[in-house]
TIDOZA-521949 format. One record per residue: residue in three letters; residue number from 1; x, y, z of N, C-alpha, C in turn. Coordinates in Angstrom, 2 decimals. Layout:
N
+-----+-----+---------+---------+---------+---------+---------+---------+---------+---------+---------+
: res :   n :     nc1 :     nc2 :     nc3 :    cac1 :    cac2 :    cac3 :     cc1 :     cc2 :     cc3 :
+-----+-----+---------+---------+---------+---------+---------+---------+---------+---------+---------+
: ala : NUM :       X :       Y :       Z :       X :       Y :       Z :       X :       Y :       Z :
...
+-----+-----+---------+---------+---------+---------+---------+---------+---------+---------+---------+
END
This chain:
95
+-----+-----+---------+---------+---------+---------+---------+---------+---------+---------+---------+
: res :   n :     nc1 :     nc2 :     nc3 :    cac1 :    cac2 :    cac3 :     cc1 :     cc2 :     cc3 :
+-----+-----+---------+---------+---------+---------+---------+---------+---------+---------+---------+
: unk :   1 :    0.82 :   -1.19 :    0.00 :    0.00 :    0.00 :    0.00 :    0.87 :    1.26 :    0.00 :
: unk :   2 :    1.97 :    1.26 :    0.77 :    2.87 :    2.41 :    0.84 :    4.23 :    2.02 :    0.31 :
: unk :   3 :    4.98 :    3.00 :   -0.18 :    6.34 :    2.75 :   -0.63 :    7.19 :    2.28 :    0.55 :
: unk :   4 :    8.22 :    1.48 :    0.29 :    9.05 :    0.95 :    1.40 :    9.72 :    2.03 :    2.24 :
: unk :   5 :    9.98 :    3.22 :    1.67 :   10.64 :    4.28 :    2.44 :    9.64 :    5.25 :    3.09 :
: unk :   6 :    8.36 :    4.92 :    3.03 :    7.33 :    5.75 :    3.63 :    7.31 :    5.61 :    5.14 :
: unk :   7 :    6.94 :    6.65 :    5.82 :    6.82 :    6.58 :    7.28 :    5.70 :    5.63 :    7.71 :
: unk :   8 :    4.82 :    5.28 :    6.77 :    3.70 :    4.41 :    7.09 :    3.90 :    2.96 :    6.63 :
: unk :   9 :    5.04 :    2.65 :    6.04 :    5.26 :    1.32 :    5.46 :    5.13 :    0.19 :    6.49 :
: unk :  10 :    5.57 :    0.42 :    7.70 :    5.55 :   -0.64 :    8.73 :    4.30 :   -0.60 :    9.60 :
: unk :  11 :    3.40 :    0.33 :    9.33 :    2.19 :    0.46 :   10.15 :    1.15 :   -0.53 :    9.64 :
: unk :  12 :    0.59 :   -1.34 :   10.53 :   -0.40 :   -2.32 :   10.09 :   -1.71 :   -1.67 :    9.64 :
: unk :  13 :   -2.43 :   -2.40 :    8.83 :   -3.75 :   -1.95 :    8.40 :   -4.81 :   -2.68 :    9.22 :
: unk :  14 :   -5.99 :   -2.14 :    9.21 :   -7.13 :   -2.74 :    9.90 :   -8.36 :   -2.56 :    9.01 :
: unk :  15 :   -9.44 :   -3.18 :    9.39 :  -10.68 :   -3.10 :    8.63 :  -11.81 :   -2.68 :    9.56 :
: unk :  16 :  -12.64 :   -1.80 :    9.06 :  -13.81 :   -1.34 :    9.79 :  -15.04 :   -1.72 :    8.99 :
: unk :  17 :  -15.98 :   -2.35 :    9.63 :  -17.25 :   -2.68 :    8.96 :  -18.23 :   -1.55 :    9.24 :
: unk :  18 :  -18.76 :   -0.96 :    8.16 :  -19.70 :    0.15 :    8.30 :  -21.10 :   -0.38 :    8.61 :
: unk :  19 :  -21.99 :    0.53 :    8.95 :  -23.36 :    0.16 :    9.30 :  -24.07 :   -0.55 :    8.15 :
: unk :  20 :  -23.70 :   -0.20 :    6.92 :  -24.35 :   -0.85 :    5.77 :  -23.63 :   -2.13 :    5.32 :
: unk :  21 :  -22.66 :   -2.61 :    6.13 :  -22.02 :   -3.88 :    5.86 :  -20.77 :   -3.83 :    5.00 :
: unk :  22 :  -20.35 :   -2.65 :    4.56 :  -19.13 :   -2.54 :    3.76 :  -17.91 :   -2.62 :    4.68 :
: unk :  23 :  -16.84 :   -3.21 :    4.16 :  -15.57 :   -3.24 :    4.88 :  -14.67 :   -2.15 :    4.32 :
: unk :  24 :  -14.15 :   -1.32 :    5.21 :  -13.27 :   -0.22 :    4.82 :  -11.90 :   -0.45 :    5.46 :
: unk :  25 :  -10.88 :   -0.57 :    4.62 :   -9.52 :   -0.76 :    5.12 :   -8.91 :    0.60 :    5.44 :
: unk :  26 :   -8.12 :    0.64 :    6.50 :   -7.43 :    1.87 :    6.88 :   -6.10 :    1.54 :    7.53 :
: unk :  27 :   -5.23 :    2.52 :    7.55 :   -3.94 :    2.36 :    8.20 :   -4.08 :    2.81 :    9.65 :
: unk :  28 :   -3.58 :    2.00 :   10.55 :   -3.67 :    2.34 :   11.97 :   -2.86 :    3.60 :   12.26 :
: unk :  29 :   -3.07 :    4.15 :   13.42 :   -2.38 :    5.37 :   13.82 :   -0.88 :    5.13 :   13.97 :
: unk :  30 :   -0.11 :    6.10 :   13.54 :    1.35 :    6.05 :   13.70 :    1.71 :    6.93 :   14.89 :
: unk :  31 :    2.37 :    6.34 :   15.87 :    2.83 :    7.10 :   17.03 :    4.26 :    7.55 :   16.79 :
: unk :  32 :    4.55 :    8.78 :   17.15 :    5.90 :    9.30 :   16.97 :    6.87 :    8.62 :   17.93 :
: unk :  33 :    8.04 :    8.26 :   17.43 :    9.06 :    7.71 :   18.32 :    9.66 :    8.83 :   19.17 :
: unk :  34 :   10.34 :    8.46 :   20.24 :   11.04 :    9.46 :   21.05 :   12.31 :    9.85 :   20.30 :
: unk :  35 :   12.42 :   11.08 :   19.91 :   13.55 :   11.54 :   19.12 :   14.90 :   11.34 :   19.80 :
: unk :  36 :   14.97 :   11.58 :   21.09 :   16.23 :   11.44 :   21.82 :   16.72 :   10.00 :   21.85 :
: unk :  37 :   15.82 :    9.04 :   21.66 :   16.19 :    7.63 :   21.70 :   16.66 :    7.11 :   20.33 :
: unk :  38 :   16.51 :    7.93 :   19.30 :   16.90 :    7.49 :   17.96 :   18.41 :    7.65 :   17.79 :
: unk :  39 :   19.08 :    6.66 :   17.19 :   20.53 :    6.77 :   16.97 :   20.84 :    7.98 :   16.08 :
: unk :  40 :   21.82 :    8.76 :   16.48 :   22.16 :   10.00 :   15.79 :   23.16 :    9.76 :   14.66 :
: unk :  41 :   22.84 :   10.26 :   13.47 :   23.77 :   10.24 :   12.35 :   24.63 :   11.51 :   12.38 :
: unk :  42 :   23.96 :   12.66 :   12.49 :   24.65 :   13.94 :   12.47 :   23.72 :   15.03 :   13.01 :
: unk :  43 :   24.30 :   16.11 :   13.46 :   23.52 :   17.30 :   13.79 :   23.85 :   18.36 :   12.75 :
: unk :  44 :   22.84 :   19.08 :   12.31 :   23.04 :   20.12 :   11.30 :   22.38 :   21.41 :   11.75 :
: unk :  45 :   22.98 :   22.51 :   11.36 :   22.40 :   23.82 :   11.64 :   21.48 :   24.23 :   10.51 :
: unk :  46 :   20.41 :   24.91 :   10.86 :   19.46 :   25.40 :    9.87 :   19.92 :   26.76 :    9.38 :
: unk :  47 :   20.13 :   26.88 :    8.08 :   20.52 :   28.15 :    7.47 :   19.27 :   28.83 :    6.91 :
: unk :  48 :   19.39 :   30.11 :    6.67 :   18.27 :   30.85 :    6.09 :   17.91 :   30.23 :    4.74 :
: unk :  49 :   16.64 :   30.00 :    4.52 :   16.17 :   29.43 :    3.27 :   16.20 :   27.91 :    3.22 :
: unk :  50 :   16.70 :   27.26 :    4.27 :   16.72 :   25.80 :    4.30 :   15.30 :   25.25 :    4.31 :
: unk :  51 :   15.17 :   24.05 :    3.77 :   13.92 :   23.30 :    3.82 :   14.27 :   21.90 :    4.30 :
: unk :  52 :   13.30 :   21.23 :    4.90 :   13.57 :   19.89 :    5.42 :   13.92 :   18.90 :    4.33 :
: unk :  53 :   13.32 :   19.05 :    3.14 :   13.67 :   18.13 :    2.06 :   15.11 :   18.33 :    1.61 :
: unk :  54 :   15.60 :   19.56 :    1.64 :   17.00 :   19.83 :    1.28 :   17.95 :   19.26 :    2.34 :
: unk :  55 :   17.58 :   19.40 :    3.59 :   18.41 :   18.86 :    4.67 :   18.44 :   17.33 :    4.57 :
: unk :  56 :   17.30 :   16.72 :    4.32 :   17.24 :   15.26 :    4.18 :   18.05 :   14.79 :    2.97 :
: unk :  57 :   17.98 :   15.53 :    1.89 :   18.75 :   15.15 :    0.69 :   20.25 :   15.22 :    0.97 :
: unk :  58 :   20.69 :   16.28 :    1.65 :   22.12 :   16.44 :    1.96 :   22.63 :   15.37 :    2.93 :
: unk :  59 :   21.83 :   15.03 :    3.92 :   22.31 :   14.16 :    4.99 :   21.93 :   12.70 :    4.81 :
: unk :  60 :   20.75 :   12.44 :    4.25 :   20.25 :   11.08 :    4.11 :   20.25 :   10.59 :    2.66 :
: unk :  61 :   20.49 :   11.53 :    1.72 :   20.52 :   11.15 :    0.32 :   19.16 :   11.00 :   -0.33 :
: unk :  62 :   18.10 :   11.39 :    0.37 :   16.74 :   11.24 :   -0.17 :   15.85 :   12.33 :    0.43 :
: unk :  63 :   15.38 :   13.27 :   -0.39 :   14.55 :   14.35 :    0.14 :   13.23 :   13.88 :    0.73 :
: unk :  64 :   12.75 :   12.72 :    0.31 :   11.48 :   12.21 :    0.83 :   11.61 :   11.65 :    2.25 :
: unk :  65 :   12.82 :   11.62 :    2.77 :   13.04 :   11.13 :    4.13 :   13.02 :   12.26 :    5.16 :
: unk :  66 :   12.50 :   13.42 :    4.78 :   12.42 :   14.56 :    5.70 :   11.71 :   14.19 :    6.99 :
: unk :  67 :   10.79 :   13.25 :    6.91 :   10.02 :   12.85 :    8.09 :   10.90 :   12.25 :    9.17 :
: unk :  68 :   12.04 :   11.67 :    8.77 :   12.97 :   11.13 :    9.77 :   13.56 :   12.26 :   10.62 :
: unk :  69 :   13.83 :   13.39 :    9.98 :   14.35 :   14.56 :   10.70 :   13.27 :   15.07 :   11.67 :
: unk :  70 :   12.03 :   15.08 :   11.22 :   10.93 :   15.49 :   12.10 :   10.84 :   14.58 :   13.31 :
: unk :  71 :   10.88 :   13.26 :   13.06 :   10.79 :   12.30 :   14.17 :   11.92 :   12.50 :   15.17 :
: unk :  72 :   13.14 :   12.67 :   14.68 :   14.30 :   12.79 :   15.56 :   14.26 :   14.06 :   16.41 :
: unk :  73 :   13.45 :   15.04 :   15.98 :   13.35 :   16.30 :   16.71 :   11.99 :   16.49 :   17.36 :
: unk :  74 :   11.24 :   15.39 :   17.49 :    9.93 :   15.40 :   18.16 :    8.99 :   16.46 :   17.59 :
: unk :  75 :    8.98 :   16.59 :   16.27 :    8.20 :   17.64 :   15.64 :    6.91 :   17.09 :   15.03 :
: unk :  76 :    5.80 :   17.61 :   15.49 :    4.51 :   17.30 :   14.88 :    4.26 :   18.27 :   13.71 :
: unk :  77 :    4.85 :   19.45 :   13.80 :    4.69 :   20.46 :   12.75 :    6.07 :   20.74 :   12.15 :
: unk :  78 :    6.35 :   20.21 :   10.98 :    7.69 :   20.34 :   10.37 :    8.20 :   21.77 :   10.25 :
: unk :  79 :    7.34 :   22.72 :    9.98 :    7.80 :   24.10 :    9.80 :    8.39 :   24.68 :   11.08 :
: unk :  80 :    8.04 :   24.11 :   12.23 :    8.60 :   24.59 :   13.50 :   10.11 :   24.34 :   13.58 :
: unk :  81 :   10.62 :   23.44 :   12.77 :   12.04 :   23.09 :   12.82 :   12.93 :   24.05 :   12.04 :
: unk :  82 :   12.35 :   24.93 :   11.25 :   13.14 :   25.71 :   10.30 :   13.55 :   27.09 :   10.78 :
: unk :  83 :   13.74 :   27.25 :   12.07 :   14.25 :   28.51 :   12.61 :   15.74 :   28.62 :   12.27 :
: unk :  84 :   16.14 :   29.69 :   11.61 :   17.55 :   29.88 :   11.27 :   18.40 :   29.83 :   12.53 :
: unk :  85 :   19.48 :   29.05 :   12.47 :   20.39 :   28.89 :   13.60 :   20.08 :   27.70 :   14.50 :
: unk :  86 :   18.92 :   27.12 :   14.33 :   18.57 :   25.95 :   15.15 :   19.42 :   24.75 :   14.73 :
: unk :  87 :   19.74 :   23.89 :   15.67 :   20.46 :   22.65 :   15.38 :   19.46 :   21.51 :   15.36 :
: unk :  88 :   19.50 :   20.73 :   14.28 :   18.59 :   19.60 :   14.12 :   19.34 :   18.28 :   14.23 :
: unk :  89 :   18.71 :   17.32 :   14.86 :   19.21 :   15.96 :   14.90 :   18.77 :   15.25 :   13.62 :
: unk :  90 :   19.69 :   14.56 :   12.98 :   19.36 :   13.71 :   11.83 :   19.68 :   12.29 :   12.26 :
: unk :  91 :   18.70 :   11.39 :   12.24 :   18.91 :   10.05 :   12.76 :   19.50 :    9.11 :   11.72 :
: unk :  92 :   20.09 :    8.05 :   12.22 :   20.51 :    6.95 :   11.35 :   19.23 :    6.32 :   10.82 :
: unk :  93 :   19.08 :    6.14 :    9.51 :   17.86 :    5.52 :    9.00 :   17.67 :    4.11 :    9.55 :
: unk :  94 :   16.49 :    3.83 :   10.01 :   16.14 :    2.51 :   10.55 :   15.20 :    1.82 :    9.58 :
: unk :  95 :   15.24 :    0.52 :    9.54 :   14.35 :   -0.24 :    8.65 :   12.94 :   -0.18 :    9.13 :
+-----+-----+---------+---------+---------+---------+---------+---------+---------+---------+---------+
END
């Protein structure tokens, strides 16, 4: 259902039966990991004009892995991480 590098790839699916008898498949809730517990690859400073996809591309080699940076910094709102001068944790990618 999801690409292997998606944040939802390892999340199980479930089925809900509606009142009219239809079965609806859905992905269960994804809980954020504790960022401090994630193995650290590198710390990077946020420069003016930086974006999380650019940071992920530079450090992880894949801009679509920006969500790993969010997880490592306990961010529910990615834009909160982009304060110029802030130091971000970039985690070692986990399977």
